[in-house]
KOLMARPA-373109 format. One record per residue: x, y, z of N, C-alpha, C, O, CB in turn; residue in one letter. Coordinates in steps of 0.05 Angstrom, whole numbers, padded with zeros to 5 digits, always signed. Glycine has a CB too. Example, Ala and Ser with C-alpha at 12.3 -4.5 7.8 and 13.67 -1.06 7.14 Angstrom:
+00264-00114+00156+00246-00090+00156+00264-00066+00156+00285-00066+00169+00226-00089+00181A;+00257-00045+00142+00273-00021+00143+00258+00001+00157+00268+00023+00161+00282-00012+00114S;
***
This chain:
+01981+02546+01492+01973+02545+01521+01997+02556+01537+02020+02547+01533+01965+02517+01530M;+01991+02574+01556+02012+02585+01573+02015+02567+01597+01995+02558+01609+02005+02614+01582L;+02040+02562+01605+02045+02546+01629+02062+02562+01648+02079+02578+01639+02059+02519+01622T;+02057+02559+01673+02072+02574+01693+02095+02556+01704+02090+02535+01715+02054+02583+01717Q;+02119+02565+01700+02142+02550+01709+02146+02552+01739+02145+02574+01749+02168+02559+01694E;+02150+02530+01752+02154+02531+01781+02182+02539+01787+02201+02530+01774+02148+02503+01793K;+02185+02557+01806+02211+02566+01814+02223+02546+01834+02209+02530+01845+02210+02594+01827T;+02249+02548+01838+02263+02530+01857+02252+02533+01885+02247+02512+01898+02293+02535+01856A;+02248+02557+01895+02236+02560+01922+02209+02547+01924+02203+02534+01944+02234+02589+01929P;+02191+02551+01903+02165+02538+01904+02167+02508+01906+02153+02495+01921+02149+02546+01879D;+02185+02497+01890+02189+02468+01890+02200+02458+01917+02192+02437+01927+02207+02459+01867M;+02218+02474+01929+02229+02467+01955+02208+02467+01976+02207+02449+01993+02251+02486+01962G;+02190+02487+01976+02168+02489+01995+02149+02465+01992+02140+02454+02012+02153+02515+01993L;+02143+02458+01967+02126+02436+01962+02138+02410+01972+02123+02393+01983+02120+02433+01932R;+02164+02407+01969+02177+02383+01979+02175+02381+02009+02171+02359+02021+02206+02382+01970R;+02179+02403+02023+02178+02404+02052+02150+02396+02062+02146+02380+02080+02185+02432+02063V;+02129+02408+02049+02101+02402+02056+02095+02373+02051+02083+02359+02068+02082+02420+02041I;+02103+02363+02028+02098+02335+02020+02112+02316+02040+02100+02296+02048+02107+02330+01992R;+02136+02322+02047+02151+02305+02066+02137+02303+02093+02136+02282+02105+02180+02314+02069A;+02127+02326+02103+02114+02326+02129+02087+02312+02128+02080+02298+02146+02109+02355+02138N;+02073+02315+02106+02047+02300+02103+02052+02270+02102+02038+02255+02115+02032+02309+02077V;+02073+02262+02087+02080+02234+02085+02088+02223+02112+02080+02200+02119+02102+02229+02065M;+02102+02238+02128+02111+02229+02154+02087+02225+02172+02086+02205+02187+02130+02250+02167A;+02067+02243+02171+02043+02240+02188+02028+02215+02179+02018+02200+02196+02025+02265+02186V;+02026+02211+02153+02011+02188+02143+02023+02162+02152+02009+02144+02163+02009+02189+02112V;+02049+02159+02148+02062+02133+02153+02070+02129+02182+02073+02106+02191+02087+02131+02135F;+02074+02150+02197+02082+02147+02225+02060+02151+02245+02063+02143+02268+02104+02167+02231E;+02037+02161+02236+02015+02166+02255+01990+02152+02245+01978+02135+02258+02009+02196+02258V;+01981+02159+02221+01955+02150+02211+01955+02120+02206+01938+02105+02215+01947+02165+02185V;+01975+02110+02190+01976+02082+02184+01978+02064+02209+01963+02045+02211+01999+02076+02165V;+01997+02070+02228+01998+02054+02252+01972+02054+02268+01964+02033+02279+02021+02063+02269P;+01959+02077+02269+01934+02078+02285+01912+02062+02271+01897+02048+02285+01925+02108+02288M;+01909+02065+02245+01889+02050+02230+01894+02020+02233+01876+02004+02237+01888+02058+02200V;+01920+02012+02231+01927+01984+02234+01921+01974+02261+01911+01951+02264+01957+01980+02227L;+01927+01989+02282+01922+01981+02309+01892+01975+02314+01884+01954+02324+01931+02003+02329F;+01875+01995+02306+01847+01991+02311+01835+01970+02292+01815+01957+02300+01832+02018+02307Y;+01846+01967+02269+01837+01946+02251+01842+01918+02263+01825+01900+02262+01849+01948+02224G;+01867+01915+02273+01874+01889+02286+01859+01884+02311+01851+01862+02317+01904+01889+02291L;+01854+01905+02327+01838+01902+02351+01810+01893+02345+01798+01876+02359+01838+01928+02368R;+01799+01905+02323+01772+01897+02315+01770+01868+02306+01750+01855+02308+01762+01916+02293A;+01793+01859+02296+01795+01831+02286+01801+01812+02309+01803+01787+02304+01816+01828+02264A;+01804+01822+02333+01808+01805+02356+01837+01800+02363+01843+01784+02380+01796+01779+02351G;+01856+01815+02351+01884+01812+02357+01890+01825+02384+01877+01845+02391+01902+01825+02335V;+01908+01814+02399+01915+01825+02426+01926+01853+02424+01937+01861+02403+01934+01806+02440S;+01925+01867+02447+01936+01894+02447+01966+01894+02441+01975+01912+02426+01931+01907+02475Q;+01980+01875+02452+02009+01875+02448+02016+01872+02419+02033+01888+02408+02022+01852+02464W;+02004+01853+02405+02011+01849+02377+02001+01872+02359+02014+01879+02340+01999+01822+02367W;+01978+01883+02366+01967+01906+02351+01986+01930+02353+01991+01944+02333+01939+01913+02360A;+01996+01935+02377+02014+01957+02381+02041+01951+02367+02052+01969+02355+02019+01961+02411L;+02051+01926+02370+02076+01919+02357+02074+01923+02326+02093+01932+02314+02084+01891+02364M;+02052+01915+02315+02048+01918+02286+02049+01947+02278+02060+01954+02257+02021+01906+02277A;+02037+01965+02295+02039+01993+02289+02067+02004+02290+02074+02022+02274+02021+02008+02308G;+02083+01994+02309+02111+02002+02311+02126+01993+02286+02141+02009+02274+02124+01991+02337V;+02123+01968+02279+02139+01956+02257+02131+01968+02230+02149+01971+02213+02134+01926+02256L;+02106+01976+02227+02098+01987+02201+02108+02015+02197+02111+02024+02174+02067+01986+02198V;+02114+02029+02219+02124+02057+02217+02154+02058+02212+02164+02077+02201+02118+02072+02242A;+02169+02037+02220+02198+02037+02218+02208+02039+02189+02227+02055+02184+02209+02012+02230A;+02197+02024+02169+02208+02026+02142+02208+02054+02130+02226+02062+02116+02192+02008+02124P;+02187+02070+02137+02186+02097+02126+02209+02114+02137+02221+02130+02123+02159+02111+02132Y;+02215+02111+02163+02237+02127+02175+02263+02119+02162+02280+02137+02157+02238+02122+02205A;+02267+02093+02157+02292+02084+02144+02293+02095+02115+02314+02105+02106+02294+02053+02144V;+02271+02094+02102+02269+02103+02074+02275+02133+02072+02288+02142+02054+02242+02097+02062W;+02265+02149+02092+02270+02178+02092+02300+02184+02094+02310+02202+02081+02255+02191+02115A;+02314+02169+02110+02343+02173+02113+02357+02165+02087+02375+02180+02078+02354+02156+02137I;+02350+02142+02076+02363+02133+02051+02357+02151+02028+02374+02158+02012+02353+02104+02044V;+02332+02161+02026+02324+02178+02004+02339+02205+02005+02348+02214+01984+02294+02184+02006R;+02342+02216+02028+02356+02242+02030+02386+02239+02029+02400+02259+02026+02348+02255+02056N;+02396+02214+02032+02425+02209+02031+02440+02225+02052+02463+02233+02048+02436+02215+02003R;+02426+02230+02074+02439+02244+02096+02423+02236+02121+02401+02225+02120+02440+02275+02092R;+02435+02242+02145+02421+02236+02170+02401+02257+02175+02407+02279+02184+02442+02234+02193I;+02376+02251+02170+02354+02269+02176+02348+02266+02206+02341+02245+02216+02329+02262+02159D;+02350+02289+02221+02347+02288+02250+02320+02277+02259+02318+02261+02277+02351+02316+02262L;+02299+02287+02246+02272+02278+02254+02268+02249+02248+02258+02234+02265+02251+02295+02239I;+02277+02240+02224+02274+02211+02218+02291+02194+02236+02283+02173+02244+02283+02206+02189A;+02315+02205+02244+02333+02190+02262+02320+02187+02289+02322+02166+02302+02360+02203+02264L;+02309+02209+02299+02295+02208+02325+02272+02188+02325+02268+02172+02343+02286+02236+02334V;+02256+02190+02303+02233+02172+02300+02242+02143+02300+02231+02126+02313+02218+02178+02274T;+02263+02137+02285+02273+02110+02283+02284+02101+02310+02280+02078+02318+02295+02108+02262L;+02297+02118+02324+02308+02111+02351+02286+02104+02370+02288+02085+02386+02324+02134+02362S;+02264+02120+02370+02241+02115+02387+02228+02088+02380+02220+02073+02397+02221+02138+02386V;+02226+02083+02354+02214+02058+02345+02231+02034+02354+02220+02014+02363+02211+02058+02314L;+02257+02036+02351+02275+02014+02360+02272+02010+02390+02271+01987+02400+02304+02020+02353V;+02271+02032+02405+02268+02031+02434+02242+02017+02441+02240+02001+02460+02269+02058+02447L;+02221+02023+02426+02195+02011+02431+02196+01980+02427+02185+01965+02443+02173+02023+02413S;+02209+01972+02405+02211+01944+02399+02227+01929+02421+02219+01908+02430+02225+01939+02372V;+02249+01941+02430+02265+01929+02451+02249+01926+02477+02249+01905+02489+02291+01946+02456V;+02236+01948+02485+02220+01947+02509+02197+01927+02506+02190+01912+02525+02208+01975+02516L;+02185+01926+02482+02163+01907+02478+02172+01878+02480+02157+01861+02490+02151+01912+02451G;+02196+01872+02470+02206+01845+02471+02215+01837+02499+02215+01813+02506+02230+01842+02452L;+02222+01857+02516+02230+01851+02543+02207+01848+02562+02210+01838+02584+02249+01873+02553L;+02183+01856+02553+02160+01855+02571+02135+01847+02555+02133+01854+02531+02155+01882+02585S;+02117+01832+02568+02092+01825+02554+02070+01845+02561+02047+01840+02554+02084+01797+02562D;+02077+01867+02574+02058+01888+02581+02054+01906+02557+02074+01919+02549+02066+01904+02606D;+02031+01907+02544+02027+01924+02521+02032+01953+02525+02038+01968+02507+01999+01920+02510P;+02030+01962+02550+02034+01991+02556+02063+01999+02550+02069+02023+02545+02027+01998+02585R;+02082+01980+02551+02110+01987+02545+02112+01995+02516+02130+02012+02509+02128+01963+02551T;+02096+01985+02498+02096+01993+02470+02082+02020+02467+02090+02036+02450+02082+01972+02453L;+02062+02025+02483+02047+02050+02481+02064+02073+02491+02058+02096+02486+02021+02049+02497A;+02086+02067+02506+02103+02088+02517+02115+02104+02494+02123+02127+02498+02125+02076+02534I;+02117+02092+02470+02127+02106+02446+02113+02133+02443+02126+02153+02436+02124+02090+02421R;+02087+02134+02447+02072+02159+02445+02082+02179+02464+02085+02203+02457+02042+02154+02449E;+02088+02171+02489+02098+02189+02509+02126+02199+02503+02131+02223+02507+02097+02176+02536G;+02143+02182+02493+02170+02190+02487+02170+02210+02464+02185+02230+02465+02187+02166+02479W;+02154+02206+02444+02153+02224+02422+02143+02252+02431+02155+02272+02423+02134+02214+02400T;+02123+02252+02448+02113+02278+02458+02134+02291+02476+02136+02316+02476+02087+02273+02474A;+02148+02275+02492+02169+02286+02509+02191+02300+02493+02201+02321+02501+02181+02264+02527A;+02199+02288+02471+02218+02301+02453+02208+02327+02442+02223+02347+02440+02226+02282+02430L;+02183+02327+02435+02170+02352+02426+02170+02373+02448+02174+02397+02443+02142+02348+02416G;+02166+02364+02473+02166+02382+02496+02193+02394+02501+02196+02417+02508+02157+02367+02521G;+02214+02377+02497+02242+02388+02500+02247+02409+02479+02260+02429+02485+02262+02365+02497L;+02237+02404+02455+02241+02424+02433+02226+02450+02441+02236+02472+02437+02231+02414+02406F;+02202+02447+02452+02187+02470+02460+02200+02485+02483+02200+02510+02483+02159+02462+02469G;+02212+02470+02502+02227+02483+02524+02251+02499+02513+02257+02521+02522+02237+02462+02544A;+02264+02487+02493+02287+02502+02480+02277+02528+02467+02290+02548+02469+02300+02484+02459W;+02254+02527+02454+02243+02551+02442+02238+02572+02463+02243+02596+02458+02217+02544+02427M;+02227+02564+02486+02222+02584+02507+02247+02596+02517+02248+02620+02524+02206+02571+02530L;+02268+02580+02520+02294+02590+02529+02305+02611+02510+02317+02630+02519+02314+02567+02533V;+02302+02606+02484+02313+02624+02464+02301+02652+02465+02312+02671+02455+02310+02613+02437T;+02277+02654+02478+02265+02681+02480+02281+02699+02498+02282+02723+02493+02236+02678+02491I;+02293+02688+02518+02308+02704+02537+02339+02701+02534+02354+02718+02544+02300+02697+02566V;+02347+02681+02520+02376+02676+02515+02381+02677+02485+02373+02658+02471+02385+02649+02528V;+02395+02697+02476+02401+02698+02447+02377+02709+02432+02364+02728+02440+02409+02671+02437G;+02372+02697+02409+02350+02705+02391+02329+02683+02390+02336+02659+02392+02360+02712+02363K;+02303+02690+02388+02282+02670+02389+02284+02650+02367+02293+02656+02344+02255+02684+02388P;+02275+02625+02373+02278+02603+02354+02264+02609+02327+02272+02600+02306+02266+02578+02366A;+02242+02624+02328+02227+02629+02304+02243+02646+02284+02236+02647+02260+02201+02643+02310Q;+02263+02660+02293+02280+02675+02275+02296+02656+02258+02299+02659+02234+02299+02695+02290L;+02308+02635+02271+02323+02615+02257+02305+02598+02239+02312+02593+02215+02338+02597+02276T;+02283+02589+02250+02264+02572+02235+02252+02588+02211+02249+02578+02189+02242+02561+02253L;+02245+02613+02217+02233+02630+02196+02253+02635+02174+02245+02637+02150+02224+02656+02208G;+02278+02638+02180+02298+02643+02159+02301+02619+02141+02304+02622+02117+02325+02651+02172R;+02299+02595+02153+02301+02571+02137+02277+02569+02118+02280+02563+02094+02301+02546+02155T;+02253+02576+02128+02229+02576+02111+02232+02598+02089+02224+02593+02066+02204+02581+02128I;+02242+02621+02097+02245+02643+02078+02264+02635+02056+02260+02643+02032+02254+02669+02092A;+02285+02621+02062+02304+02612+02042+02292+02593+02022+02298+02593+01998+02329+02600+02055E;+02274+02575+02033+02260+02557+02015+02241+02572+01996+02239+02565+01973+02245+02536+02032I;+02228+02593+02007+02208+02607+01992+02220+02629+01974+02211+02634+01952+02188+02619+02010K;+02241+02642+01984+02251+02667+01971+02279+02665+01961+02289+02682+01946+02248+02690+01989R;+02293+02644+01970+02322+02642+01963+02339+02656+01984+02328+02667+02003+02327+02655+01936G;+02365+02653+01981+02384+02663+02002+02382+02693+02007+02382+02702+02030+02412+02656+01995A;+02379+02709+01985+02378+02738+01988+02352+02746+02002+02353+02764+02019+02380+02751+01960E;+02330+02734+01994+02305+02740+02007+02305+02733+02037+02294+02748+02053+02282+02726+01993G;+02317+02711+02043+02319+02702+02071+02336+02721+02087+02329+02728+02110+02330+02674+02073A;+02358+02730+02076+02376+02749+02090+02362+02776+02095+02365+02788+02116+02401+02754+02074A;+02346+02785+02075+02331+02810+02078+02310+02807+02100+02306+02826+02116+02318+02818+02051A;+02297+02784+02100+02276+02780+02121+02289+02780+02149+02279+02793+02167+02261+02753+02116W;+02311+02765+02152+02324+02763+02178+02336+02790+02187+02338+02795+02211+02345+02742+02177A;+02344+02806+02168+02356+02832+02174+02337+02851+02188+02346+02870+02201+02367+02845+02149A;+02311+02846+02186+02292+02862+02200+02295+02861+02230+02286+02879+02244+02263+02854+02192R;+02307+02840+02240+02311+02837+02269+02327+02861+02280+02323+02869+02303+02326+02810+02275W;+02346+02871+02265+02364+02892+02274+02351+02920+02273+02361+02938+02286+02389+02892+02258D;+02330+02923+02258+02319+02950+02253+02290+02953+02261+02280+02976+02263+02322+02957+02225T;+02275+02931+02266+02246+02933+02269+02238+02921+02296+02239+02897+02301+02232+02917+02247D;+02231+02939+02315+02223+02931+02342+02198+02914+02342+02195+02895+02357+02220+02955+02360A;+02179+02920+02324+02154+02905+02323+02160+02876+02313+02148+02857+02322+02134+02919+02304R;+02179+02874+02294+02187+02848+02284+02199+02831+02307+02192+02807+02309+02208+02851+02261F;+02216+02843+02323+02228+02828+02346+02207+02819+02366+02207+02797+02375+02250+02846+02359R;+02189+02838+02372+02168+02831+02392+02150+02809+02381+02143+02790+02396+02151+02856+02398R;+02143+02810+02355+02126+02790+02343+02138+02763+02343+02124+02743+02348+02118+02799+02316G;+02164+02761+02337+02177+02735+02336+02179+02723+02364+02177+02699+02367+02205+02738+02324L;+02183+02740+02384+02185+02730+02411+02157+02718+02420+02156+02697+02432+02193+02752+02431R;+02136+02733+02414+02109+02723+02421+02103+02697+02406+02092+02679+02418+02088+02745+02415I;+02109+02696+02380+02104+02672+02364+02120+02649+02375+02110+02626+02376+02110+02678+02335N;+02145+02653+02382+02162+02632+02393+02150+02622+02420+02150+02598+02425+02190+02641+02397T;+02141+02641+02436+02130+02634+02462+02104+02616+02459+02100+02597+02474+02123+02659+02479A;+02088+02623+02439+02064+02608+02434+02070+02579+02426+02059+02560+02437+02047+02621+02412A;+02089+02576+02407+02096+02549+02398+02109+02533+02421+02103+02510+02425+02115+02550+02374W;+02128+02546+02435+02141+02532+02457+02122+02524+02479+02124+02502+02489+02163+02549+02468G;+02104+02542+02486+02084+02536+02507+02066+02513+02500+02061+02495+02516+02068+02560+02513G;+02056+02513+02475+02038+02491+02466+02053+02464+02465+02042+02444+02473+02027+02497+02439V;+02078+02464+02456+02093+02439+02455+02099+02428+02483+02097+02404+02487+02120+02444+02440L;+02106+02445+02501+02111+02436+02529+02085+02426+02541+02085+02405+02554+02123+02459+02546V;+02063+02441+02538+02037+02433+02549+02028+02406+02538+02018+02389+02552+02016+02454+02545A;+02032+02403+02511+02024+02378+02498+02040+02355+02509+02029+02333+02513+02028+02380+02468N;+02066+02359+02514+02082+02337+02525+02072+02328+02552+02070+02304+02557+02112+02346+02527A;+02066+02347+02569+02056+02340+02596+02030+02325+02594+02026+02304+02606+02052+02366+02613V;+02011+02336+02579+01984+02323+02576+01987+02296+02563+01975+02276+02572+01965+02340+02559V;+02004+02294+02542+02008+02269+02528+02019+02247+02546+02008+02224+02545+02027+02274+02504H;+02039+02253+02561+02051+02233+02579+02032+02224+02600+02030+02200+02606+02077+02244+02592I;+02016+02242+02611+01996+02235+02631+01975+02216+02619+01968+02196+02631+01982+02260+02642V;+01966+02223+02594+01946+02206+02581+01957+02178+02575+01943+02158+02578+01937+02219+02555L;+01982+02176+02567+01994+02150+02560+01995+02132+02584+01991+02108+02582+02023+02154+02549V;+01999+02143+02608+02002+02127+02632+01975+02123+02647+01974+02108+02666+02022+02139+02650Y;+01954+02137+02638+01929+02135+02653+01905+02124+02637+01887+02112+02648+01921+02162+02664T;+01906+02128+02610+01884+02119+02594+01884+02089+02590+01905+02077+02591+01884+02133+02566L;+01861+02077+02585+01860+02049+02576+01876+02047+02550+01875+02066+02533+01831+02039+02572P;+01891+02026+02547+01909+02023+02524+01895+02027+02497+01907+02039+02479+01923+01996+02525I;+01871+02017+02495+01857+02018+02469+01850+02047+02462+01843+02053+02438+01832+02002+02470D;+01850+02065+02481+01843+02093+02475+01867+02111+02471+01864+02134+02462+01826+02103+02497L;+01891+02102+02478+01914+02119+02478+01919+02132+02450+01921+02156+02448+01939+02104+02486I;+01921+02115+02430+01927+02126+02403+01906+02146+02394+01913+02167+02383+01929+02103+02382A;+01880+02140+02397+01859+02157+02388+01859+02184+02403+01859+02205+02391+01832+02143+02391L;+01859+02182+02430+01856+02207+02446+01880+02225+02443+01878+02249+02439+01851+02200+02475V;+01904+02213+02445+01928+02230+02443+01931+02243+02416+01939+02266+02414+01953+02213+02449T;+01925+02228+02395+01928+02240+02368+01907+02261+02363+01912+02282+02350+01927+02218+02347N;+01882+02256+02371+01861+02276+02368+01868+02301+02384+01865+02324+02374+01833+02265+02377V;+01878+02298+02409+01885+02321+02425+01908+02336+02412+01908+02361+02411+01893+02311+02453A;+01929+02322+02402+01952+02335+02391+01945+02350+02365+01952+02373+02361+01974+02315+02386W;+01931+02336+02347+01925+02349+02321+01905+02371+02324+01904+02391+02309+01915+02328+02301F;+01887+02369+02344+01869+02391+02350+01884+02415+02359+01879+02438+02350+01848+02382+02371G;+01902+02411+02378+01918+02433+02388+01936+02445+02366+01939+02469+02364+01936+02424+02412A;+01948+02427+02350+01965+02436+02329+01950+02452+02308+01960+02472+02298+01979+02412+02315L;+01926+02443+02301+01909+02457+02282+01903+02485+02291+01904+02504+02276+01883+02442+02276G;+01895+02488+02317+01889+02514+02328+01914+02532+02328+01913+02556+02323+01878+02512+02357C;+01937+02520+02335+01962+02535+02336+01970+02545+02309+01978+02568+02306+01984+02518+02348L;+01968+02528+02289+01975+02536+02261+01957+02558+02251+01966+02577+02238+01974+02512+02242I;+01931+02555+02257+01912+02576+02249+01919+02603+02262+01919+02623+02248+01883+02568+02257A;+01925+02602+02288+01934+02627+02301+01960+02637+02290+01963+02661+02286+01937+02622+02332W;+01978+02619+02284+02005+02626+02274+02002+02641+02247+02014+02662+02243+02022+02601+02270H;+01986+02630+02229+01982+02643+02203+01969+02670+02206+01977+02689+02193+01964+02625+02185V;+01948+02672+02223+01935+02697+02228+01954+02718+02240+01954+02741+02232+01911+02694+02247W;+01970+02709+02259+01988+02728+02273+02010+02738+02255+02017+02761+02256+02000+02714+02298Y;+02021+02720+02239+02042+02728+02220+02032+02750+02201+02046+02769+02195+02053+02704+02205L;+02008+02746+02191+01996+02766+02173+01990+02792+02187+01995+02814+02177+01971+02755+02160R;+01980+02790+02211+01972+02813+02227+01997+02830+02233+01996+02855+02231+01959+02805+02253K;+02019+02817+02240+02043+02831+02248+02064+02834+02226+02086+02843+02230+02056+02817+02272E;+02056+02825+02202+02074+02826+02178+02100+02812+02184+02122+02823+02180+02079+02855+02170N;+02098+02787+02194+02122+02772+02200+02127+02749+02180+02147+02735+02182+02119+02760+02228L;+02110+02746+02161+02111+02723+02143+02138+02722+02129+02147+02741+02117+02089+02724+02122D;+02151+02698+02132+02177+02694+02118+02173+02690+02089+02193+02686+02074+02192+02671+02131A;
***
């Protein structure tokens, strides 16, 4: 029987995808399911929200310990979770715990704003991010060859700017919508509506991203 040996780049890409899926499961899906499960069982909004915060914290800690380095995303997630617990203990208003959703979106919005700035100052963020992905998929030499197109290919430069603008715009818009929803929706609807809105927008953005990269031959 013939077996296909996995290359290091393939394994690296699989690890990245698996890590992101795990993060969504433990930081979004599990807390949301727990919240609505506890609410259905008659638990108060405050305790249901606090349970969702506490159940997400161990994964963030584990991600840092597993990688044996300070993972920026995990560190930000853990910081937001700690802030949520502190605010929750200082107030009996359950909306203080729901603010975690708004803070997370706001951080994403800041990242999106940075992406938009890079379009006009320096090189677009997607060049840096794309090179990281290319190194995972193709190795250092392949990543260098991909990034070198910036100096010689005008269509490549234009495509990366447009792609960066799309991601930055969606992240900023999501942050604004997310924060408004957190402060205006009934508490029991916040987790459901904000997550459906975000993953719906993200799904459309990723679909467009994949189509556009293929159309413009930008795939890292």
